[in-house]
C-alpha positions in Angstrom: 133.9 -57.9 169.5 130.8 -59.1 170.1 129.4 -55.6 168.7 131.2 -56.3 165.3 129.7 -59.6 165.2 126.5 -58.6 165.8 127.2 -55.9 163.1 128.0 -57.8 160.4 124.9 -60.7 161.3 122.9 -57.8 160.8 124.2 -56.6 157.4 124.7 -59.9 155.9 121.0 -60.5 157.2 120.2 -57.2 154.9 121.3 -59.0 151.9 119.6 -62.0 152.0 116.2 -60.0 152.5 115.0 -60.3 148.9 114.0 -56.3 148.0 111.5 -54.6 146.7 110.7 -55.1 142.7 111.0 -52.3 140.8 107.9 -53.3 138.9 105.7 -55.3 141.2 101.9 -54.7 140.2 101.5 -56.7 137.0 97.9 -57.6 137.8 96.0 -57.3 134.6 98.3 -58.3 132.1 98.5 -61.1 130.3 101.2 -63.9 131.5 102.5 -66.1 128.9 102.7 -70.0 129.8 106.1 -69.9 128.8 107.1 -67.0 130.9 110.0 -67.4 133.2 111.4 -64.2 133.5 111.0 -60.3 133.0 113.2 -57.6 131.7 112.5 -54.4 133.2 113.3 -51.1 131.0 114.6 -48.6 133.5 114.0 -45.8 130.9 110.3 -44.9 130.3 109.5 -44.3 126.6 108.0 -40.9 125.8 106.4 -40.4 123.0 103.0 -38.7 121.1 101.4 -42.3 119.7 101.4 -45.6 120.5 103.2 -47.1 117.8 106.5 -48.7 117.5 108.4 -51.9 116.3 109.6 -55.1 118.3 112.5 -57.3 117.6 114.2 -60.2 118.0 116.9 -59.7 120.6 118.8 -63.0 119.7 118.8 -62.0 115.7 119.3 -58.4 115.7 117.0 -56.6 113.2 115.0 -59.5 112.7 111.2 -58.3 113.4 108.9 -60.3 115.8 105.8 -60.9 114.8 102.9 -62.0 117.1 103.9 -59.8 120.4 100.9 -59.0 122.7 101.3 -55.6 123.5 99.2 -54.3 126.2 98.9 -51.0 128.1 97.3 -50.1 132.1 96.5 -46.7 132.5 97.0 -43.7 132.7 98.1 -43.6 136.2 96.1 -45.7 138.5 93.4 -46.5 136.4 92.8 -49.8 135.5 91.7 -50.0 131.5 93.7 -52.3 129.5 94.3 -51.1 125.9 95.9 -53.6 123.6 97.7 -54.4 120.1 99.7 -57.4 118.5 102.7 -56.7 116.2 102.4 -57.7 112.7 104.8 -59.5 110.2 106.9 -57.1 110.3 107.4 -56.5 114.0 104.9 -53.0 114.2 102.3 -52.7 116.1 99.9 -49.5 117.0 97.1 -48.8 119.4 94.9 -45.7 118.4 93.0 -42.9 120.6 95.5 -43.1 123.6 95.1 -40.3 125.9 98.2 -38.6 127.6 99.3 -40.3 130.7 101.8 -42.2 132.3 100.9 -46.3 131.6 102.3 -49.5 132.7 102.9 -51.9 129.6 103.8 -55.8 129.1 105.5 -56.9 125.9 104.4 -61.1 126.1 105.0 -63.7 123.6 105.4 -67.2 124.2 109.0 -68.7 124.2 110.4 -65.4 125.1 110.9 -63.1 128.3 108.2 -60.6 128.8 109.6 -56.9 128.8 108.0 -54.6 131.4 108.3 -50.7 131.6 106.7 -46.9 131.4 105.2 -45.3 128.7 104.4 -41.5 128.6 102.1 -40.4 126.0 102.8 -36.3 125.6 101.7 -34.1 123.0 105.6 -32.4 123.8 107.4 -35.9 122.9 109.1 -35.6 119.3 107.3 -36.4 116.1 109.4 -39.5 115.6 109.5 -40.8 118.3 108.1 -44.3 119.0 108.5 -47.7 121.2 111.4 -50.2 120.1 111.6 -53.4 121.8 114.1 -55.9 121.8 112.9 -59.6 123.1 115.0 -62.1 124.3 114.0 -65.8 124.3 113.0 -67.4 127.8 114.7 -69.1 130.0 
């Protein structure tokens, strides 16, 4: 009986431990003053060139201007590239070499969105980044 209690205590203790975040290193990225939570996208964007659109998740189809889209990479490189969405929610970052990049989309009042962008000549020509940003809590 004591062994069962000891095992249950270990299981409960393991359940209360904080898990390693899936996207731990956000150093170098801009932080919004109203940023309270992150949305981590599980699937990477595989694209030929860095271009895309950012929308307002709470109003589907509505573009979201003035979103800062930052990329760090490729790989472990610390170079930061960035662009800002225009009035139509579109952004573009020119001359990005092939490789894997971490990205963060930030706008004051919204939850930031983070994930991975893979720039590859093998990506579909029409592939682009599309992010719907939720209002921050």
